[in-house]
C-alpha positions as CSV (number, residue, x, y, z in Angstrom):
1,M,18.6,0.5,-37.3
2,T,21.6,-0.9,-35.1
3,S,21.9,2.4,-33.3
4,I,18.2,2.4,-32.3
5,F,18.9,-1.2,-30.7
6,L,22.0,-0.1,-29.1
7,L,20.0,3.0,-27.5
8,I,17.4,0.8,-26.3
9,S,19.8,-1.7,-24.9
10,R,21.6,1.3,-23.2
11,F,18.3,2.4,-21.7
12,F,17.5,-1.1,-20.5
13,K,21.0,-1.2,-18.7
14,W,20.4,2.0,-17.0
15,S,16.6,0.9,-16.1
16,F,18.0,-2.2,-14.5
17,G,20.5,-0.5,-12.5
18,F,17.6,2.1,-11.4
19,F,15.4,-0.6,-10.2
20,D,18.1,-2.4,-8.4
21,F,19.0,0.8,-6.4
22,A,15.2,1.5,-6.1
23,S,14.5,-2.1,-4.7
24,N,17.3,-1.7,-2.2
25,F,16.0,1.6,-1.1
26,V,12.5,0.4,-0.8
27,N,13.7,-2.8,1.0
28,W,15.5,-0.5,3.6
29,V,12.3,1.6,4.0
30,L,10.1,-1.6,4.6
31,F,12.7,-2.8,7.1
32,F,12.5,0.2,9.2
33,V,8.9,0.5,9.1
34,A,8.5,-3.4,10.1
35,T,11.0,-2.4,13.1
36,A,9.1,0.3,14.3
37,L,5.8,-1.7,14.2
38,F,7.6,-4.5,16.0
39,C,8.8,-2.0,18.7
40,Y,5.4,-0.5,19.1
41,W,3.9,-4.0,19.4
42,C,6.3,-4.9,22.1
43,Y,5.6,-1.7,23.9
44,V,1.9,-2.3,23.9
45,L,2.2,-5.9,25.2
46,L,4.6,-5.0,27.9
47,K,3.6,-1.4,28.9
48,V,0.0,-1.0,28.3
49,L,-1.2,-4.6,28.6
50,G,1.4,-5.9,30.9
51,G,2.5,-5.1,34.5
52,D,1.4,-6.0,37.9
53,E,-1.6,-3.6,38.0
54,D,-4.9,-5.3,38.3
55,K,-7.6,-3.4,36.5
56,E,-11.0,-3.0,38.0
57,Y,-13.3,-5.7,36.4
58,F,-16.8,-6.3,37.2
59,S,-18.3,-9.7,35.7
60,P,-22.2,-9.8,35.8
61,T,-22.1,-13.6,35.5
62,E,-19.7,-14.7,38.0
63,G,-20.8,-17.1,40.6
64,H,-24.3,-17.1,39.0
65,H,-23.5,-20.1,36.3
66,P,-21.2,-22.6,38.0
67,Y,-19.5,-25.3,35.9
68,Y,-20.8,-27.9,38.4
69,D,-24.3,-27.3,40.2
70,P,-25.0,-30.1,42.8
71,R,-28.6,-29.4,42.4
72,I,-28.5,-30.8,38.7
73,Y,-25.8,-33.2,38.8
74,N,-26.4,-35.2,42.1
75,K,-25.4,-39.0,42.5
76,E,-28.5,-40.9,43.0
77,S,-27.9,-43.5,45.9
78,K,-30.0,-46.7,45.7
């Protein structure tokens, strides 16, 4: 019976070492994936969305709905 427990304890010692190695490996993989995503995010912000180029944009409501309309908001002088 003691040999079974010794075998089980040896297996647990091996499994903890394996999980320690596997978690370290997974940690590095996740680090490189996160670094790649961060670099891609910076590329999109700076290259695709940034820059001094003005994109052609047409606003169908520009000038039609002003914030202050003098016909509506006029000061009545008495």
